[in-house]
N, C-alpha and C positions, 0 to 999 in steps of 0.2 A: 504493500500500500504506500510505500515511501515515494514511488514514482507515479502515484495516482494524480491525474490531471483533471481538475474540475472543468476547465474550459473544453477539453476534449469530450467529456461526458455531455456537456451542454450542446456541443457541435453535432454529435451523433444524434442526440434527442431531437434537435431541430430538423436534421435530415430526414428522420423517420416521420416526424409530424408533417413535413412538407410533401412527402412522397407516399405515405401509406395510411391506411385506415383498417381497423379491425371490427369484426362483429364480436358479440359475446360468444364464448365457447361453452358448449353444454355436454353433459355426460352422455356417452353412448356405450351400450353394452349388448352383446348378443344380437347385433343388427338393429337394435332399437335406439332411437334418439329421444332423450327425455327433455324436450323443450317446454318452457312454461306456457300455460294457457289458462285463462280464467274461465271456469265452468259455472254457469248460473246456479247449478244445484250443489256442487261440492266445493266451490271456491277455487283457489289456485291449485292447479295440478301440474305435474311434470310428466308429459306423455299421458299415459293412462293411469298414472299413480297419484294418489292424494299425497299431500305433503308428509303425513305420518308414514305412509307406505314407502315413499321415496327415501326418507331419512333412515327408516329401518333397514332398507336394502343397501344403501350406499354410504351412509354417514357413520363414522366411528369416532371415538375420542381416546386421547392419550393423556394420562395424568402423571405428573412428576412433582417431586418436592426436594428441597435441600435438607440435609441433616445437621442438627446441632450436636457436635461430638460430645461436648461436655455434659449434655443432658440425655444423650442417646435417644433423641426423639426428633420429630420434624421441626425444622426452623420456622419460627412464627412468620406468617405472611409470605411463605415461599411456595405455597401450593399453586401449581400451574397446570391448567387444562387446555388442551388443543383439540378442536374438532377438525376432522379431515375426511376427505373422500377416499373410500377404500380403493386400493389399486387393483383388487380382484373382488369378484362377488363370492360369498361363501358357497353358493350353490354351483358356481362355475369357476373353480380355482385355477383352471388352466387357461381361461380367457381373460385377458387384462381389460380393465375399464379404460375407455378412451374418452377424449374430448374432441368435439367437432365444431367447426365454425368457419368463418370466412376471413381471408386476409387479402385486402385490396392494395394493389401497388400500381403506380403510374407506368413503370417499366419493369422488365424482368431482371434488370441490374440496377442497383441503387448505390449512388456515391455517398458514403458516410462522411468522409473527410477528403481533402484534396488528393490524398495518396491511397485511400482505401475504398474498395467497392465490395458489395456482396452480390452474389449470383443466387437468385431465389431457388433455382433448380438444384443448387448444391446444399440446400438446408436440410434435406432428408437425412435422418440419422443424427442430427445435432441435438445435444442435450441442453435443455434450458431449465431455468428455475423461476417459478412464478408464485405470486400470492404472499401471504404473511408467514411468519415463523420459519423463514428460510434459514436463519441461523441455527435452527434445531434440525435442519436436514429435510424439512418438508418442501413440497412443491416441485420436485424434480420430475421433468417430463422429457420425452424424446419425440421429436417430430417424425412420425411414422410414415407420413405420405402427404402429398399435395396433388390435387387434381385441378387442372386449368379450367376456369369457367369460360363459357362462350364469349367471344369478343365482339360479335357482330349483332347479337340480339339480346333483348332483355331476358332475364331469367328470374325465377321465383327465389325467394329467400327461405331457406330451411324447408323447401318443398311446399310452401304456403301459396296457393294460387291467388290469394288476396293481396299479396305483397311482392312487388317486382323490384329488381335492381337494374338501374341503367348504368352501364359501365362507361362513364364519361371521364373527364379529367379527374373528377372525384365521384365516388359512387353516390347516386341519388336513389333513395328508396321511394317507391311510388305505389300508393294504394288507389287504384283507379275507381273503385266503387265507394271509397270513403269509409269503409268498415274494415278494420284490420286488427291484428294482435301485435303488441309490442314485444320485441325480442331483446330489448335493452332498456335501460332507464331512459325516459324521455322527459325533457324539461317541461314543467307545467305552465310556463309563461304563455303557452299556446292554448290553455284550457278553454278560453272563451270561444275558440274556433270549433270546438267539438260540441255535438248535440248531446251525447251521453258517453259515459265510460263506465266499465265494470272492472274493478280492481282496487288498488290501494296506492297511496303516495307515501314517500319517505324522503328524508334528507340524504343527499350524497355529498360527501366531503372527504378530504384526504390530505396527506402531507406530500408535497412535491419538491422538485429540485429548486434549490436556492443558489444563485450565481456565486455568492460569497462563501456560504457555509456548507454547501453540498446537499446530499440526498436527505429528504425528509424534513428540511428546515423551513420550507415555505408552506404555510397553512392557508389553504384556499377556503373562501367563504362557502358555506353550505348552499347547495342548490336543491330545491324541492322538485322531485321527479315522480312521474308515474313509474311503478315497479314493472319489471319484465313480466309478461303474461297478461297485462291489462288489455282488455278488449275495448276498442275505441270506435265510435261512430261519428262521422263528420258529413257535411254536405259536399258531395262531389269528390273529384280527384284530390288527393293529398300527396304532397312531396316533402321529403325530409332529407337532411344531410346527417352524416356521422361526424361528430366533433373529434378533436384530437384525443379527448379522454374516452371516446367510445360511446358517448351519450347521443341520443337522437334529438334533432332539433328541427322543428317545423319550418319549412321555407314559405315565404310570402307567395300568395297566388300570382300566377303569371297572367299578363294581359290586362 
């Protein structure tokens, strides 16, 4: 870490923000993709599973504590619990749990710094680490495969016929009928444009990069968002963009 360059971290981050966008990634197992959808009867569901059924199948926890040697007992205030997604299902121990989503890039090769480029086709097999508790060894993933989306026609997002992606300079999400499901947090500053919505709202906030102090020192104001899985009804065609943070934002009507 002695050679760690704050400016280089910022430079790479800006390059990714200018050239890429991501969807949220969701659990996939045994050929099933568990994307969130609000159901009028059962509330929020992941695929065909209720929240309780989903957590029972995929969520586990790890508890640890520090020891006070002099007392031969747990150190006060040191109990630490981490919830995580299982890497395999108990019923299918030979089949790993996967995450599936979309990665949008302007070009197949991205310049990160004046002397460094990445080729997207060469990312297969790369090990990455995401999420919280990385210092405890959680969040390690391997990019198992990428499939190129169609470049000449619009395509549905997560197989949802109500929501299409226009692959322009930046991806534009389009709901032609005005009724669609959110597959990411969406800013609620557009709420007055919707006739109805079925779902919930929550604040989204986090610690981001600070130019002087480094990672985690910039506290961003909370943004109130519709939660993923919310079902929205609007008048006519709706278009949205994906922000640098992966949130969805309503675009003003054209014409």
